[in-house]
VOBA-1610 file (N, C-alpha, C; in pm, whole numbers, padded with zeros to 5 digits, always signed):
BEGIN
Met-02451-10540-05954Met-02433-10647-05853Met-02547-10653-05754Asn-02630-10549-05749Asn-02741-10539-05656Asn-02694-10552-05512Ala-02581-10493-05484Ala-02531-10504-05353Ala-02592-10403-05254Ile-02651-10296-05309Ile-02715-10192-05225Ile-02856-10182-05264Asp-02944-10193-05171Asp-03094-10190-05205Asp-03144-10045-05181Phe-03081-09968-05095Phe-03140-09837-05058Phe-03035-09739-05022Val-03051-09616-05066Val-02968-09507-05031Val-03059-09395-04991Gly-03045-09343-04863Gly-03132-09244-04816Gly-03056-09140-04738Pro-03126-09023-04708Pro-03056-08918-04643Pro-03039-08935-04485Gly-03110-09030-04428Gly-03101-09044-04291Gly-03154-09179-04233Lys-03149-09196-04101Lys-03191-09324-04038Lys-03343-09338-04045Ser-03420-09229-04031Ser-03566-09245-04032Ser-03609-09301-04165Glu-03552-09246-04282Glu-03590-09296-04408Glu-03551-09440-04433Phe-03439-09480-04378Phe-03397-09627-04393Phe-03493-09712-04314Leu-03533-09672-04197Leu-03627-09754-04118Leu-03758-09771-04181Lys-03807-09665-04245Lys-03936-09676-04321Lys-03921-09765-04440Phe-03807-09762-04503Phe-03788-09845-04616Phe-03776-09996-04574Ala-03723-10021-04453Ala-03704-10156-04405Ala-03833-10222-04353Glu-03932-10141-04331Glu-04055-10196-04269Glu-04118-10299-04361Gly-04147-10416-04310Gly-04216-10526-04381Gly-04137-10589-04494Arg-04016-10551-04514Arg-03935-10617-04618Arg-03894-10753-04585Val-03891-10842-04677Val-03854-10980-04664Val-03707-10999-04706Val-03629-11049-04606Val-03485-11073-04637Val-03457-11217-04618Lys-03350-11268-04678Lys-03308-11409-04668Lys-03182-11412-04579Leu-03197-11483-04467Leu-03086-11503-04375Leu-03063-11654-04361Ser-02941-11699-04400Ser-02901-11839-04387Ser-03002-11930-04454Gly-03058-11885-04568Gly-03147-11975-04650Gly-03286-11952-04602Asp-03314-11889-04490Asp-03455-11870-04449Asp-03499-11728-04477Lys-03625-11712-04515Lys-03679-11580-04539Lys-03727-11520-04409Lys-03694-11398-04383Lys-03739-11329-04261Lys-03804-11192-04304Thr-03910-11165-04223Thr-03971-11033-04249Thr-03931-10944-04144Ala-03894-10823-04192Ala-03846-10715-04098Ala-03955-10674-04004Val-03927-10652-03879Val-04017-10615-03776Val-04069-10474-03811Val-04204-10454-03793Val-04251-10313-03822Val-04210-10223-03702Trp-04156-10112-03734Trp-04102-10020-03640Trp-04178-09889-03646Asp-04231-09849-03529Asp-04314-09729-03521Asp-04263-09638-03416Gly-04136-09618-03405Gly-04080-09537-03303Gly-04017-09409-03360Val-03951-09339-03268Val-03885-09212-03306Val-03734-09226-03281Val-03654-09193-03371Val-03508-09198-03357Val-03462-09084-03274Lys-03392-09115-03158Lys-03340-09013-03074Lys-03190-09027-03069Pro-03121-08931-03134Pro-02980-08943-03137Pro-02917-08910-03002Phe-02815-08982-02964Phe-02741-08964-02837Phe-02612-08889-02875Gly-02600-08764-02826Gly-02479-08686-02853Gly-02368-08730-02757His-02254-08683-02784His-02129-08712-02707His-02143-08628-02572Asp-02084-08688-02466Asp-02091-08623-02333Asp-01980-08514-02332Thr-01980-08440-02224Thr-01885-08330-02210Thr-01741-08380-02207Arg-01725-08492-02138Arg-01586-08550-02130Arg-01535-08575-02263Tyr-01613-08640-02350Tyr-01573-08671-02492Tyr-01541-08549-02563Lys-01620-08441-02550Lys-01600-08324-02621Lys-01467-08254-02581Val-01445-08257-02445Val-01318-08198-02396Val-01200-08270-02447Val-01195-08404-02435Val-01085-08481-02482Val-01068-08467-02638Ser-01181-08461-02709Ser-01172-08444-02854Ser-01108-08312-02888Phe-01143-08206-02811Phe-01089-08075-02839Phe-00938-08074-02816Leu-00908-08133-02700Leu-00760-08132-02660Leu-00674-08217-02757Thr-00730-08322-02814Thr-00654-08409-02903Thr-00666-08374-03050Asp-00729-08263-03080Asp-00739-08217-03218Asp-00594-08186-03268Pro-00553-08238-03388Pro-00414-08216-03435Pro-00372-08079-03439Glu-00450-07982-03487Glu-00413-07843-03496Glu-00385-07787-03355Phe-00486-07815-03270Phe-00471-07766-03127Phe-00352-07827-03058Ala-00330-07958-03082Ala-00221-08025-03018Ala-00084-07963-03068Tyr-00076-07925-03192Tyr+00048-07869-03240Tyr+00069-07732-03172Leu-00034-07651-03167Leu-00027-07516-03098Leu+00009-07531-02957Leu-00056-07628-02901Leu-00029-07653-02751Leu+00116-07697-02721Leu+00166-07777-02814Leu+00312-07822-02797Leu+00402-07694-02810Met+00379-07616-02918Met+00466-07501-02928Met+00454-07401-02816Gly+00333-07378-02774Gly+00307-07287-02659Gly+00370-07336-02527Ser+00360-07469-02505Ser+00417-07522-02384Ser+00571-07515-02383Leu+00633-07544-02500Leu+00777-07529-02506Leu+00817-07385-02485Ala+00739-07286-02536Ala+00771-07148-02515Ala+00759-07110-02369Leu+00655-07161-02296Leu+00641-07129-02157Leu+00752-07193-02072Leu+00789-07311-02112Leu+00908-07371-02037Leu+01033-07299-02061Tyr+01058-07257-02184Tyr+01175-07174-02211Tyr+01173-07044-02133Phe+01059-06979-02115Phe+01044-06863-02038Phe+01074-06890-01890Glu+01026-07006-01838Glu+01049-07035-01699Glu+01196-07065-01672Phe+01267-07131-01769Phe+01407-07154-01753Phe+01493-07030-01753Thr+01448-06932-01834Thr+01525-06811-01851Thr+01486-06707-01748His+01374-06730-01683His+01329-06642-01577His+01285-06723-01456Pro+01377-06783-01386Pro+01341-06874-01271Pro+01253-06808-01170Gly+01161-06878-01117Gly+01073-06816-01012Gly+00942-06771-01064Ser+00922-06768-01194Ser+00793-06716-01248Ser+00682-06812-01214Ile+00709-06939-01192Ile+00613-07039-01147Ile+00504-07075-01246Phe+00417-06979-01275Phe+00297-07007-01361Phe+00340-07061-01496Pro+00436-06997-01573Pro+00476-07052-01704Pro+00531-07195-01692Gly+00603-07222-01586Gly+00653-07359-01576Gly+00544-07460-01556Ile+00447-07427-01470Ile+00338-07521-01441Ile+00252-07545-01568Ala+00212-07431-01634Ala+00128-07439-01757Ala+00206-07511-01860Gly+00338-07483-01876Gly+00414-07553-01982Gly+00430-07695-01954Gly+00450-07740-01830Gly+00462-07882-01798Gly+00337-07955-01824Val+00215-07907-01777Val+00094-07968-01798Val+00061-07975-01948Gly+00077-07866-02017Gly+00048-07860-02157Gly+00137-07953-02238Leu+00264-07972-02200Leu+00351-08061-02278Leu+00302-08204-02264Val+00261-08246-02149Val+00205-08386-02135Val+00084-08403-02216Val-00007-08308-02217Val-00129-08317-02296Val-00098-08315-02438Ala-00002-08237-02481Ala+00031-08236-02621Ala+00095-08369-02668Met+00181-08430-02581Met+00237-08560-02610Met+00128-08670-02632Val+00030-08665-02551Val-00086-08755-02563Val-00163-08725-02687Ala-00191-08602-02714Ala-00263-08561-02835Ala-00191-08602-02965Leu-00061-08595-02960Leu+00019-08631-03079Leu+00051-08774-03086His-00007-08856-02997His+00016-09001-02997His+00161-09034-02972Lys+00230-08953-02904Lys+00372-08979-02861Lys+00374-09043-02731Leu+00263-09042-02660Leu+00251-09096-02526Leu+00116-09162-02512Asp+00108-09286-02454Asp-00016-09354-02440Asp-00114-09270-02347Val-00244-09281-02373Val-00343-09204-02304Val-00334-09232-02157Glu-00327-09366-02121Glu-00325-09401-01980Glu-00202-09355-01913Trp-00081-09365-01974Trp+00038-09312-01906Trp+00033-09160-01899Gly-00025-09088-01999Gly-00037-08947-01990Gly-00130-08911-01871Gly-00233-08986-01860Gly-00328-08957-01744Gly-00266-08979-01614Leu-00185-09084-01593Leu-00114-09114-01473Leu-00011-09001-01445Met+00061-08958-01548Met+00158-08852-01522Met+00095-08728-01485Leu-00024-08695-01542Leu-00084-08567-01507Leu-00140-08577-01360Ile-00190-08692-01321Ile-00239-08707-01185Ile-00129-08691-01082Phe-00019-08763-01113Phe+00098-08754-01013Phe+00159-08610-01014Leu+00158-08547-01132Leu+00208-08410-01137Leu+00113-08318-01057Gly-00016-08344-01066Gly-00115-08265-00991Gly-00096-08279-00839Ile-00072-08399-00795Ile-00051-08433-00656Ile+00081-08361-00611Gly+00183-08372-00687Gly+00313-08306-00655Gly+00300-08157-00644Leu+00224-08096-00733Leu+00206-07952-00726Leu+00123-07912-00601Leu+00031-07993-00569Leu-00053-07958-00440Leu+00036-07967-00319Ile+00133-08061-00316Ile+00220-08072-00203Ile+00324-07958-00208Ala+00369-07925-00325Ala+00467-07814-00341Ala+00408-07683-00294Glu+00273-07668-00311Glu+00211-07537-00279Glu+00232-07512-00127Leu+00241-07617-00047Leu+00251-07605+00096Leu+00389-07542+00135Phe+00486-07553+00048Phe+00621-07510+00081Phe+00667-07389-00010Ile+00589-07355-00111Ile+00631-07247-00203Ile+00529-07135-00185Pro+00570-07015-00148Pro+00474-06903-00151Pro+00437-06851-00284Ala+00339-06924-00344Ala+00303-06893-00478Ala+00164-06831-00491Phe+00101-06795-00382Phe-00030-06734-00375Phe-00133-06826-00443Gly-00125-06960-00431Gly-00220-07049-00493Gly-00198-07089-00632Leu-00106-07033-00702Leu-00079-07068-00843Leu-00038-07213-00858Val+00048-07260-00776Val+00089-07400-00787Val-00021-07491-00754Gly-00098-07456-00650Gly-00213-07545-00616Gly-00323-07549-00724Ala-00345-07430-00786Ala-00448-07430-00899Ala-00395-07512-01015Gly-00269-07506-01049Gly-00216-07588-01151Gly-00226-07732-01119Gly-00207-07769-00988Gly-00216-07904-00949Gly-00364-07959-00966Ile-00464-07879-00941Ile-00606-07913-00955Ile-00636-07936-01105Val-00594-07849-01190Val-00611-07856-01331Val-00542-07982-01387Ser-00423-08009-01341Ser-00347-08126-01386Ser-00421-08256-01344Phe-00474-08251-01217Phe-00533-08368-01168Phe-00667-08398-01246Leu-00737-08287-01283Leu-00861-08303-01359Leu-00834-08356-01500Leu-00735-08307-01569Leu-00697-08355-01703Leu-00648-08498-01697Gly-00577-08529-01598Gly-00523-08664-01584Gly-00639-08764-01563Ser-00742-08727-01487Ser-00853-08811-01473Ser-00935-08834-01597Leu-00939-08728-01683Leu-01009-08737-01810Leu-00937-08837-01904Phe-00798-08830-01894Phe-00721-08912-01982Phe-00694-09056-01926Leu-00734-09087-01807Leu-00686-09204-01742Leu-00722-09332-01813Phe-00837-09344-01873Phe-00882-09459-01948Phe-00895-09433-02090Asp-00831-09516-02176Asp-00843-09500-02325Asp-00966-09589-02366Pro-01080-09529-02413Pro-01196-09607-02456Pro-01159-09719-02551Val-01060-09693-02639Val-01029-09794-02745Val-00971-09917-02674Lys-00891-09905-02577Lys-00823-10027-02515Lys-00910-10071-02402Ser-00995-09995-02337Ser-01074-10043-02221Ser-01210-10090-02265Gly-01232-10112-02395Gly-01363-10157-02436Gly-01472-10054-02429Gly-01438-09932-02447Gly-01539-09826-02445Gly-01556-09764-02305Tyr-01496-09819-02205Tyr-01513-09769-02065Tyr-01430-09644-02044Arg-01497-09551-01980Arg-01422-09427-01935Arg-01489-09375-01812Leu-01411-09296-01738Leu-01463-09244-01613Leu-01566-09129-01646Pro-01685-09138-01593Pro-01782-09030-01611Pro-01743-08907-01532Leu-01791-08792-01573Leu-01768-08668-01498Leu-01833-08669-01363Gly-01934-08752-01346Gly-02002-08764-01218Gly-01909-08826-01107Val-01808-08894-01159Val-01711-08953-01061Val-01586-08863-01049Ile-01547-08804-01161Ile-01420-08721-01167Ile-01441-08601-01091Leu-01551-08522-01114Leu-01565-08390-01048Leu-01579-08395-00900Pro-01647-08491-00838Pro-01651-08496-00689Pro-01507-08523-00628Val-01435-08611-00701Val-01303-08640-00644Val-01212-08516-00651Val-01224-08444-00765Val-01138-08321-00785Val-01179-08218-00677Val-01313-08200-00654Val-01354-08109-00560Val-01311-08143-00415Val-01306-08270-00382Val-01265-08315-00255Val-01110-08288-00242Phe-01032-08309-00340Phe-00885-08281-00338Phe-00868-08132-00324Ala-00950-08050-00392Ala-00940-07897-00381Ala-00971-07854-00241Leu-01077-07912-00181Leu-01115-07871-00044Leu-01006-07908+00059Val-00952-08032+00041Val-00844-08077+00131Val-00728-07979+00118Phe-00692-07946-00005Phe-00581-07857-00027Phe-00601-07724+00038Val-00722-07665+00027Val-00754-07539+00084Val-00747-07542+00242Val-00799-07650+00300Val-00796-07659+00442Val-00655-07675+00493Val-00572-07757+00433Val-00436-07784+00476Val-00358-07653+00456Ser-00381-07581+00346Ser-00312-07459+00330Ser-00341-07351+00435Ile-00467-07350+00473Ile-00503-07248+00580Ile-00440-07288+00709Leu-00431-07420+00739Leu-00374-07460+00865Leu-00218-07437+00863Val-00159-07467+00753Val-00013-07433+00743Val+00017-07283+00754Leu-00072-07205+00690Leu-00052-07057+00697Leu-00063-07007+00842Arg-00167-07059+00912Arg-00178-07015+01052Arg-00063-07063+01138Thr-00014-07183+01115Thr+00099-07232+01194Thr+00220-07144+01167Ala+00239-07103+01038Ala+00358-07018+01003Ala+00345-06881+01068Arg+00225-06833+01080Arg+00201-06698+01144Arg+00229-06707+01295Val+00184-06818+01352Val+00209-06835+01493Val+00353-06841+01526Arg+00427-06924+01449Arg+00568-06938+01469Arg+00641-06808+01453Lys+00600-06734+01352Lys+00663-06601+01327Lys+00637-06502+01440Arg+00513-06507+01490Arg+00475-06411+01596Arg+00536-06455+01732Gly+00553-06581+01754Gly+00596-06630+01886Gly+00734-06701+01876Gly+00820-06659+01783Gly+00944-06722+01764Gly+01044-06689+01880Ala+01140-06783+01901Ala+01234-06769+02009Ala+01320-06648+01988Glu+01350-06609+01857Glu+01440-06492+01839Glu+01384-06366+01901Glu+01251-06353+01918Glu+01196-06231+01978Glu+01209-06231+02130Leu+01255-06342+02188Leu+01273-06350+02333Leu+01414-06309+02375Leu+01503-06288+02282Leu+01641-06260+02315Leu+01649-06129+02394Gly+01714-06138+02515Gly+01729-06028+02603Gly+01605-06002+02694Gln+01507-06083+02679Gln+01379-06067+02763Gln+01394-06149+02895Arg+01310-06114+02990Arg+01305-06183+03111Arg+01215-06305+03105Ala+01245-06404+03176Ala+01162-06531+03185Ala+01163-06581+03325Leu+01052-06635+03366Leu+01032-06678+03507Leu+01041-06834+03512Val+01131-06881+03602Val+01150-07023+03615Val+01023-07085+03690Val+00949-07170+03625Val+00832-07228+03688Val+00855-07378+03723Arg+00959-07435+03669Arg+00977-07580+03701Arg+01126-07607+03682Leu+01183-07681+03777Leu+01330-07712+03769Leu+01346-07865+03762Asp+01443-07908+03677Asp+01476-08051+03672Asp+01594-08078+03770Glu+01633-08195+03779Glu+01746-08232+03874Glu+01871-08170+03819Gly+01941-08107+03907Gly+02065-08028+03871Gly+02045-07883+03863Ser+01920-07842+03859Ser+01880-07699+03863Ser+01938-07620+03748Val+01970-07683+03638Val+02018-07609+03519Val+01917-07620+03400Thr+01824-07707+03409Thr+01726-07728+03308Thr+01581-07722+03374Gly+01482-07694+03292Gly+01350-07690+03340Gly+01258-07616+03240Met+01151-07556+03296Met+01056-07479+03215Met+01048-07336+03268Ala+01043-07242+03176Ala+01029-07101+03207Ala+00919-07037+03129Glu+00862-06941+03190Glu+00752-06864+03128Glu+00803-06732+03069Ala+00783-06716+02939Ala+00830-06590+02877Ala+00722-06546+02780Gln+00675-06419+02806Gln+00567-06356+02725Gln+00445-06446+02721Gly+00408-06509+02833Gly+00289-06588+02837Gly+00299-06732+02782Glu+00422-06767+02740Glu+00439-06903+02682Glu+00541-06976+02768Leu+00529-07111+02772Leu+00616-07197+02844Leu+00726-07245+02747Trp+00849-07240+02795Trp+00964-07280+02710Trp+01054-07367+02795Lys+01125-07463+02729Lys+01226-07538+02794Lys+01352-07444+02803Phe+01429-07461+02900Phe+01547-07367+02904Phe+01670-07463+02962His+01789-07394+02931His+01908-07456+02982His+01995-07343+03032Ala+02052-07358+03154Ala+02131-07249+03213Ala+02273-07304+03243Arg+02375-07222+03233Arg+02512-07257+03259Arg+02533-07288+03403Thr+02466-07207+03489Thr+02485-07226+03631Thr+02344-07251+03696Pro+02338-07319+03807Pro+02213-07351+03872Pro+02129-07226+03898Val+01992-07241+03877Val+01899-07126+03906Val+01805-07182+04002Ser+01719-07088+04053Ser+01621-07128+04159Ser+01480-07116+04103Leu+01390-07187+04163Leu+01245-07188+04124Leu+01189-07041+04150Asn+01112-07002+04064Asn+01044-06866+04064Asn+01149-06749+04054Glu+01262-06779+04004Glu+01364-06679+03979Glu+01358-06625+03840His+01377-06500+03823His+01386-06443+03684His+01520-06466+03623Val+01516-06504+03499Val+01636-06528+03419Val+01626-06442+03290Ile+01748-06433+03226Ile+01754-06357+03102Ile+01778-06447+02981Val+01706-06436+02877Val+01725-06522+02758Val+01841-06469+02673Arg+01943-06549+02663Arg+02069-06505+02586Arg+02079-06574+02442Gly+02001-06685+02429Gly+02008-06751+02305Gly+01909-06862+02303Tyr+01914-06942+02193Tyr+01828-07057+02189Tyr+01885-07156+02078Glu+01837-07279+02103Glu+01877-07387+02011Glu+01752-07473+01984Gly+01692-07453+01864Gly+01568-07517+01841Gly+01456-07456+01927Leu+01394-07525+02012Leu+01288-07475+02099Leu+01336-07470+02242Val+01464-07477+02266Val+01522-07472+02405Val+01605-07335+02420Leu+01563-07261+02521Leu+01618-07131+02546Leu+01748-07145+02629Ala+01846-07066+02595Ala+01972-07058+02678Ala+01956-06934+02765Val+01959-06953+02901Val+01933-06838+02988Val+02049-06831+03087Glu+02048-06712+03154Glu+02142-06692+03266Glu+02072-06608+03371Lys+02126-06610+03492Lys+02065-06534+03601Lys+02055-06389+03575Glu+01950-06336+03622Glu+01928-06190+03595Glu+02020-06111+03680Ile+02071-06160+03785Ile+02169-06084+03867Ile+02290-06042+03795Lys+02329-06124+03692Lys+02443-06090+03613Lys+02415-05964+03534Arg+02303-05944+03484Arg+02264-05826+03406Arg+02267-05704+03495Glu+02214-05717+03614Glu+02216-05605+03711Glu+02356-05563+03752Arg+02453-05654+03765Arg+02591-05631+03798Arg+02653-05556+03675Glu+02624-05606+03555Glu+02683-05533+03436Glu+02632-05395+03431Arg+02505-05368+03460Arg+02452-05227+03461Arg+02526-05141+03563Lys+02553-05199+03684Lys+02619-05122+03786Lys+02760-05090+03744Glu+02832-05183+03678Glu+02970-05163+03634Glu+02969-05054+03521Glu+02872-05053+03434Glu+02865-04956+03327Glu+02839-04815+03385Thr+02767-04803+03494Thr+02738-04675+03555Thr+02854-04627+03644
//
């Protein structure tokens, strides 16, 4: 049938064969342009290699089984944290790789899961495991966010993804440090440590039963059952939130005298 004019081992051989050949296009004879260049193959970028590895059928199957095993371990051993995070992220990736979940929806789920894990890290003492899982989930979600087949070949480059992930990681670290410092201050200066301690009345409101008192170098709001005087020492008997319940120190002295 003369359907094939040339069979060669590579592109360079084909281009040499095509030099100067006359072909007929729409009834007109055309001469092929002489080409004197070098073929430079363009390899796949890192993002494509990562996604291709994650979506390999064999790896996807192993990832699915491993994720289910990790989730089972988390359910049978609550509080392990890491198996649950790894299993959840791996399960979403496996569903995308096995074409049970659209690439875009899988990417969105991973991104929202990552943000949720970053927020959860602020309330769960997991030594950074939850936050690290959130960063990994956010990164994978960004890689899966656009399906090149449906988006006309468009995909987010790593030059955009990595800076965003780094910014999220830095924000997470800064917020975690601030929350940790706040927790330490609250623990060190909690109202429960003031029970039975003396406090000095430095300001009185109308009625002389509420105001501000200084205790251990800190100012606290207080409420007393009976009127107190300015610059008078009172005893902390309890607290409700950040308001101390106090009574006059004279009562404590009277109790000591009665005991003796």
